[in-house]
N, C-alpha and C positions, 0 to 999 in steps of 0.2 A: 108581592111578586105574582100571586095568583090573579089579582085584579088587573095588573098590568098585562099579563098574558091574555086574560079574557077580553080586555079592551082591544088589543091588537087582533085577536081572533075575530071579533065582531067587525072590525074595520076591514079585515081581509075578506070576510064573507060579503060585506056590503060592496066591496070593490068588484068581486066576481058577479054580484047581482047587477051592478051598473054595466059590466061588460056584456052581459047577456040580455040586458033590457033593450038595447038598440044594436042588434047584431050586425046589420048591414053597414051602418055608419062606422061602427068600430072596426069591422073587417076592412073597410076602405082605408081607414086611418092606419091600421096595422100594415096593410099592403104598401101604402106610400112610405111608411117608415122602413119597411123591409127593403124596398127598392133603393131608398136613400142609403141605407147601411150596406147593401150588397155591393155598391160601387167601390167604396174604399176597401171593403173586405175582399172583394175579388182581386183588386189590384195588389193588395198585400199578399194574397195567396200566390199570385203569378210572380211577384217579386221574390218571395221566399223560394219558390221553385227554380227561378232563374239563377238565384244565388247558389243553390245546390248544384245545378247543372254546370255553372261556370267553374265551381270548385272541382267537379268530377272530370271535366273535359279540358280544363286549362293545362298547359304544359307545366311540368314541375320546374320551379325556379332553380337556377344554377348560379353559383358564385365561383368565379375564377380567382384562385390564390396564386400569385406569381412570386416565386422565390427570388432572393437576391442572386446576383451572378456568381458570387463566391460560395454559395451554399454547397455543402458537401453531402455525401451519401448518408452520413450520420445525422446531419440536420434534417434530411428528408425523412429518415426513420422516426426522429423525434416528433416532427409535425404529423406524421401518419398516426403515431400513437395518440397524440392529442385529439386528432379528428375522430379516432375510434372511441375515445372516452367521452367525447362531447355529445351530450344528449340533444335531441331535437333535430338530428340530421337523418335524412332518408338514405344517404349513401354518399360515397365519394370515389374518385379514381385519380390515379397519378398519371400525369402526362409528361414524360421525359422531354428534355429540350430537343433531342434528336428526332423523336417521334413528331413533335410539333413542327420541326423544319420539314419533315417529309410530308406532313399534311399540308403545309404551305405550298410546297412544290406541286402537289397534286391538284391544287385549285386552279381553275381555268383563268388564264391571264396573269398568273403570278409565278409560273415556272421559270420564266426568263429572269425575273427579278431575283428569285431565290438563287438561281445558278450564278448570278453575278456577284453574290456576296462572298467576301474573303473568308468569313467564318460564320459561326452560328450565333446570331445575336439574341436568339429566343431563350428565355429562362425556363427552368423546370417549373411545373405548375400542378396544382391540385384543382380538380373540378368537383365542387361540392354540390350535391342536390339537397336543398333545404326542405325541411318538413313543413314549415309555415309558408303560406303563399301571400300574405298581405305585405304591402310595401314597407310599412314601419318595421315589421319583424325582420325583413330582408336587410334593411339598412342597418339595423342594430347588429345583425350577424356579420355583415360586411365590415363594420367598424371594429368588431372584436377580432376578426381574422387579420385585419390590417395592422393591428397592434401586436401581433405575435412576433417573436424573434425570428429573424431570417426571412421575413416576408416583406417584399418590396411594395407590392400593391395588391389590392383585392377589389374586384369589380363584380357588379351584379346588374343584370338586365331586368330592372323592375318597372320598366315603362308600362308593360301590359298590366302589371299588378296595380299600378297607380291609376291607370285608366279604368280598370274594373272597379276599383274602390270608389272612384268619383262617379261612375255611372250608377252604381248601386246607391251611393249617397244621394244623388239627384232623384233617383226613384223613390227612396225613403222619404225625402222632403216632399215630393209630389203627393205621395200617399197621405202623409201627415196633413198637408194643406187641404186636400180633398176631404179627409176625415173631419177636420175641424169645421169646414164649411157645411158639410152635411150634418154634423152634430148640432150645429146651430139650427138647421132646418128641422131636425127631430125635436129639439127643445121648443121651437115655435109651434110645431104641429101639436105637441102635447099641451102647450100653454093654451092654445085656442080650444082644444078639445075639453080641457078641464074648465075653461071659462064658460063654455056652453053648458057644461054640467052644473056649474055654480049658478048660472042665470036661471036654469029650470028649477033650482031648489033655493032660490034666494029667500023666499018667505020662510021656509023651514029653518034656514040658517039664522035669520034674524030672530025668530022665536026662540031657537035654542040658545042664542047668546043672551037673550033677555031673561031666561030662566036659569042662567048661570053656567052654561056650557063654556068650557075653555077653548082657546084657539087650537090647542093640540087635539082636543076631541073632535073639533069640526074638520080640521084639515087632514086627519089621519086617513079616513077612507079615500079621499082624493089622492093622497100620496101613494097609497097602495094601488089605486087605479092607474096612476101614471106609471108606476113601476111595472104593472102587468102589461100595459100597452107597449112599454119599451122592450120588455123581455120577449113579448110576442113578436114584435118587429124584428128583434135580434134573431129569433128562431126562423122567421121568414127569410131574413137575409142569408142565414146559414144554409137553408134549404135551396134558395135560389142559386147561391154560389156552387153548391154541390151539383145541382142540375146543369149549370153552365159548364162545370168541369167534366161532367159525364159526356155532354155533347162534344165538347172541345177535344177530349181524349180520343173519342171515336175518329175524328178527323186527323188528330195528331198521330194515331197509330199507323195510318196509311203513309204519312210522311216519314215516320220512323223506319218503316219497312223499306222504303226506297234508299235510305242512307245507312241502314244496318246498325242503327244505334237505338238503345232503349230510351224513349221519350214519353214520359207520362207525368201529368201534373197531379199532385196529391193535395188533399184538403188539409185544413188546420188540424194539429194534434189536439187532444182533449183539453190540455191546459190553455192553449190559445183560444179554443172554442168557448171554454168557460169564461175566460176574461172578456171575450167579445159580448157574450150574453149579459154579464154583469155590467159592462160598460153601457150597453143599451138600456138596461134597467135603471142604471144611475142617471142617464140622461132624461129618461121618462119621469123619474122621481123629481129631478131638478126642475123640469118644465112645469110639473104639477105644483111644486112648492112655490115657484115664482107666481103662478096664476092665483093660488089660494092666498098667499101673503098680500098680493096686490089688492085682492077683493077685501080681505079683512082689514087692511089698513085704510081703504077708501070708504068702507061702510061700517066702521067701528062705532057702535052707538055710544053716545055720551052718558 
C-alpha cells in the first residue's frame, strides 16, 4: 500500500513539474479548455435560473371541479372535507351555481345570453389551486378529482405548463448537445497536448520500457497531467462564468428596477460546481489515456 501511494505521489509531482515546465503553452491550453467548458456551463446556469424564475412568476395552476346537477348541500360538504384532507393542494374555493351565473351575467357580451335562459344551467363547482405546477402532476390530479362521487367533470388549464416543460426540455437538450460537442474538443486538446509531451520524451519512454518499466508506470504521470489540465480548465470555466454573471447582473439590475421585480442570476451551488470540476478532470484524464495508450500500442518493443 505504501509503495502504491509513493508511486502515485511521484507521478503527481511529475505532472506538476510538466505543468510548470512550459507555463505559456499550458496556460494557453487551459484557457482554450476553460472557454470551451464555459459555454455549456454558462448556458446551464442561465437555464437553471430561468427554470427558477418561471416557477416563481408563473400563475398557480387551477383545476375546476364541476358537480353533477343533482348534488346536494351534503354532497358539497363531503367534497369539501375530502379537499381539506387532500395533501399537495395550495387551496380551494367553492363557487355556488348562483354565483357562477352572476359572474356570467357580468361578463361583457354575455349578459343578454344569460338573461334569456329559463333557468340556471351552471353546476356548483370547486376551484382548486394545485401545489405542483408540472403538466403530468396536474393531469394526475385532474383524473383523481374526476373519479370522485358526485363529480361530473374536472378541467385543468395546463397548456402553459406543457409549453414551459417543452421549452425547458429543448433548452436542456441544447445544453447537453453543446456540452457533448465541446467535451470532444476538450478530449482532443488534451490528446494533442499529451502527444506532444510523449514525443519530447519518446527516447526516455523507450529506455524505461527496455529496463522493465510497466505501461502503468509510464502512463501514470501523463494521466495526472491530463487530469490537472482538465481541472484547471474547469476552474477557468467556473471563473469565466462567474465574471459573465457579475457583468450581466449589473445590467439586469437596471431592467429589474424598471419592472419592479427581483431579477438576479445565481451561480452553481457547490455540489454542481464540484461535479463540473470532476467532469472536466475526467475528460482531461480520458484524453491523456487515449494518447498514451495509442503511443504504447504503436511503439511497443518486441
